[in-house]
C-alpha positions in Angstrom: 0.2 0.0 0.2 0.9 3.4 -0.7 1.4 6.0 2.3 1.1 10.0 0.8 3.4 12.1 3.3 0.3 13.6 4.9 -1.0 10.1 5.5 -2.1 9.7 9.1 -0.1 6.1 9.3 2.5 7.9 8.7 5.6 7.3 10.5 7.4 10.7 12.2 4.8 13.2 10.5 5.3 16.5 12.5 1.7 17.0 12.5 1.1 17.1 16.3 -3.2 15.8 14.9 -1.8 12.6 13.3 0.1 11.4 16.0 -0.5 8.1 17.4 -2.5 8.9 21.3 0.2 7.1 22.8 2.9 9.5 21.3 0.8 12.1 22.1 0.8 11.7 25.5 4.4 9.7 25.6 6.6 13.2 24.7 5.3 15.4 27.5 5.2 12.9 30.2 9.0 11.8 29.5 10.0 16.0 29.8 8.1 16.1 32.6 9.7 13.9 34.3 14.2 14.4 33.0 13.2 17.3 34.3 12.2 16.4 37.8 15.0 14.2 37.7 17.4 17.1 36.7 16.0 18.6 40.8 16.9 15.4 41.9 20.6 15.2 40.6 20.9 19.4 41.2 20.0 18.4 45.0 22.0 15.4 45.7 25.4 17.5 44.0 24.8 20.4 46.4 24.2 18.8 49.4 26.2 14.4 48.6 29.7 16.8 48.8 28.3 18.7 51.5 27.5 16.5 53.8 30.8 14.1 53.0 32.5 17.0 53.7 30.6 18.0 57.4 31.5 14.1 58.5 35.3 13.6 57.2 36.2 16.6 58.7 34.0 15.6 62.2 35.8 12.4 62.2 39.5 13.9 61.7 38.9 16.9 64.4 37.2 15.7 68.2 37.7 12.8 70.6 37.6 10.3 67.6 40.6 10.4 66.2 42.3 11.2 70.0 40.6 8.4 71.7 39.8 5.9 68.6 41.6 6.7 65.4 41.8 3.1 64.2 37.8 4.4 64.3 38.3 7.6 62.7 40.3 6.7 60.3 38.1 3.5 58.8 35.5 6.5 58.3 37.5 8.2 56.2 38.2 5.2 54.1 34.4 4.6 54.1 34.3 8.3 52.7 37.0 7.2 50.3 34.7 4.5 49.2 31.4 6.6 47.9 33.8 8.9 46.8 35.2 5.9 44.5 31.1 4.3 43.9 30.9 7.7 42.1 34.0 7.7 40.0 32.6 4.4 38.8 29.6 5.4 37.9 30.8 8.6 36.1 32.8 6.3 34.1 30.5 3.6 33.3 27.8 7.0 32.7 30.6 7.6 30.2 31.6 4.5 28.1 27.4 4.6 27.8 27.9 7.6 26.2 30.5 7.1 24.3 29.0 4.3 22.8 25.4 6.3 21.7 27.6 8.5 20.2 29.2 5.4 18.0 25.1 4.7 16.4 24.9 1.9 19.3 21.8 2.9 20.8 19.0 1.5 22.5 16.1 2.7 22.0 12.6 3.2 24.2 9.1 3.2 22.7 8.8 6.6 21.3 11.7 6.7 20.0 13.5 7.8 23.6 17.2 7.2 24.4 17.6 5.1 27.6 20.8 6.8 28.4 21.3 9.7 30.2 24.1 12.9 30.2 27.2 11.9 32.4 27.5 15.5 33.4 25.8 16.2 36.6 27.7 12.5 38.3 31.0 13.7 37.2 29.8 16.5 39.1 29.3 14.6 41.9 32.4 12.3 41.5 35.1 15.9 41.5 33.1 17.7 43.9 32.8 14.4 46.3 36.8 13.7 46.1 37.4 17.2 46.8 35.1 18.0 49.8 36.8 14.2 50.8 40.5 15.7 50.5 39.2 19.3 52.1 37.6 17.4 55.2 40.7 15.3 55.9 43.2 19.1 55.4 40.7 20.9 57.4 40.1 18.5 60.5 43.3 17.3 60.9 44.6 20.8 61.2 41.8 21.9 63.5 42.6 18.7 65.6 46.1 18.9 65.6 46.0 23.0 66.5 42.8 22.8 69.1 41.6 19.6 70.0 44.7 17.5 70.4 45.9 20.2 72.3 42.8 20.2 74.7 42.4 16.6 75.1 46.3 16.1 76.4 45.9 19.0 78.6 42.7 17.5 80.2 44.5 14.4 80.4 47.2 15.8 82.6 46.3 16.9 86.5 46.1 19.8 88.2 48.5 21.3 90.8 47.8 24.6 93.9 50.2 26.2 95.3 53.4 24.3 93.5 56.6 26.8 94.9 59.0 26.5 92.0 61.7 27.4 94.2 61.5 24.2 96.1 59.7 21.5 93.1 61.5 19.6 90.6 59.9 19.8 87.3 59.8 15.7 87.6 57.5 15.9 90.0 55.1 17.8 88.0 55.7 15.7 84.9 52.2 15.2 84.5 51.3 18.3 85.2 48.8 20.1 82.6 47.2 23.2 85.0 49.8 25.4 87.4 48.7 27.5 89.9 51.9 28.5 92.1 51.9 30.1 95.4 51.3 34.2 95.8 55.2 35.3 95.4 55.9 33.5 92.2 56.4 35.6 89.5 58.6 35.8 85.7 62.3 36.9 86.3 62.6 38.6 82.9 66.0 39.9 83.1 67.5 36.5 82.5 64.6 35.7 79.6 66.5 34.4 76.1 65.0 33.8 72.9 65.9 31.3 70.2 65.5 32.6 66.2 64.0 29.8 64.0 62.3 31.7 61.6 59.9 32.8 64.4 61.7 33.9 67.7 61.0 31.1 70.9 60.8 33.3 73.6 61.2 31.9 77.8 62.0 33.5 81.1 62.0 31.2 84.4 58.9 31.7 87.0 60.8 31.9 89.7 59.6 32.8 93.4 61.3 32.6 97.2 63.9 35.2 98.9 66.1 34.4 96.5 64.9 34.3 93.3 68.6 34.4 91.5 70.4 31.7 93.0 67.8 28.5 93.2 68.8 25.5 92.6 67.7 24.8 89.4 65.0 26.5 87.5 62.8 23.6 85.9 59.3 26.1 85.2 59.4 28.8 82.3 57.0 30.7 80.6 57.3 30.6 77.0 56.1 32.0 73.7 56.6 33.3 70.0 57.8 36.3 68.3 56.9 37.7 72.1 61.0 39.4 72.8 64.0 40.5 70.7 65.5 37.0 71.3 69.3 39.5 71.6 68.0 40.4 75.0 65.9 40.8 77.9 62.5 42.2 76.9 59.9 38.6 77.9 56.6 39.7 76.8 54.8 36.4 76.1 51.0 35.9 77.6 50.0 37.8 80.5 53.9 38.9 82.0 52.4 42.4 82.9 49.3 41.3 84.5 50.0 41.0 88.4 47.3 38.7 89.4 49.5 36.0 87.5 50.6 33.3 89.2 49.8 30.6 86.9 50.8 28.5 83.7 49.2 25.9 81.2 51.6 23.3 80.0 52.6 23.4 76.5 51.4 21.0 74.0 52.8 21.5 70.9 55.5 18.4 70.5 56.8 20.0 67.3 57.6 23.6 69.4 59.4 21.8 72.3 63.2 22.1 71.1 62.9 24.9 70.3 62.0 26.2 73.4 64.7 23.8 75.0 67.6 25.5 72.8 66.3 28.2 73.6 66.6 27.0 77.7 69.8 25.9 76.9 71.3 29.6 75.8 69.7 30.8 79.4 71.8 28.2 81.0 74.7 28.9 79.3 74.4 32.7 79.5 73.7 33.5 83.2 75.1 30.5 84.5 72.6 29.4 85.7 71.1 24.7 85.7 67.5 23.9 84.7 67.4 20.0 84.9 64.1 19.5 83.6 62.6 22.1 82.1 58.8 22.3 81.6 57.6 24.6 79.6 54.3 26.9 80.8 52.1 29.4 79.0 52.4 32.0 81.9 48.3 33.5 82.5 46.2 34.3 85.4 43.5 31.6 84.8 44.1 28.4 83.0 42.0 26.5 84.4 38.9 27.8 81.9 42.3 28.9 79.7 41.5 25.4 78.5 38.7 25.8 76.9 39.6 28.5 74.7 41.3 25.2 72.8 37.5 23.0 72.7 35.8 26.5 71.9 38.6 26.9 69.0 37.6 24.0 67.3 34.1 23.7 67.5 34.1 28.0 65.8 36.5 26.4 63.2 34.1 22.9 62.5 31.0 25.0 62.3 32.9 27.7 59.7 33.8 25.7 58.0 31.5 23.5 57.6 29.0 26.9 56.0 32.0 28.1 54.2 32.1 24.6 52.3 28.4 24.6 51.7 28.7 28.4 50.2 31.5 27.0 48.2 29.7 24.2 46.8 26.8 26.1 46.6 28.9 28.4 44.3 30.1 25.4 42.4 26.7 23.9 41.8 25.5 27.8 40.5 28.7 27.7 37.9 28.0 24.1 36.4 23.8 24.9 36.0 24.8 27.3 33.7 27.5 25.5 32.1 25.6 22.3 31.4 21.9 24.7 30.6 24.5 26.2 27.6 25.6 22.8 26.5 22.4 22.1 27.0 23.0 19.0 28.4 20.7 19.9 32.0 18.0 17.6 31.8 
């Protein structure tokens, strides 16, 4: 039977009236479905990387990292596995697109192609990988800068009414916070600084009737870049607070060797002895000041997650704009 171009049964007729009921109903449905799926993809691309960043940053920042490092790194590894699964899905989507581009398309009823553009899955994989890396680095920095010192000091003992003229460093090796006797002060005339990019400043904590001639100067106030290093001009911490007579233990292992070198310089310059020096931040109330480590760590965490959400939102907006110009937003 010979059909003309305008015959109602002709396949591919451009007249909407001549299309079959199935085709007339299917295309609006598919169009609405694709828009719905695209909205889901945008929301997932916004929240999935951000949630991954929050979890990794939390695991690396807080007590899980300190008390149970194995569980912490198990969480981090699980996050990496999620990224790997997304990478596999992105690779599979790219492979399917290449097959479709080479003519190996699979059609469904109504002429719709059965594959989807791999743009959003690739975007989600890349941003999740970035979120995982940023969460790992930011959490690690937060832990070693703020939370680990807080946990370390909290696990050490608190001593009160310590007399530097009679007590020795070996007696207080587990001290985290110390309140000294009322007559304790800093002897800034015997302060010293050791320079290694930064200046590591120390000053002996002294007391008693003859603070210039102690058997061993084992208690030292410390600070960074608060002295010249060439003369006795220590001005670190609460050095000018008349009520300050307490110390918060230095917990940074990377800084301790440099303060030890500064003490050795002071021993040679002032002909004194420091058998077992302990290092403290000089202040009036170390009991409450230790909480500043925790407060700073928590503040760092929330600032980081809000900044990452804004960053991820920016990336999603850029992606929407780029994909719409490419014609692959759906």
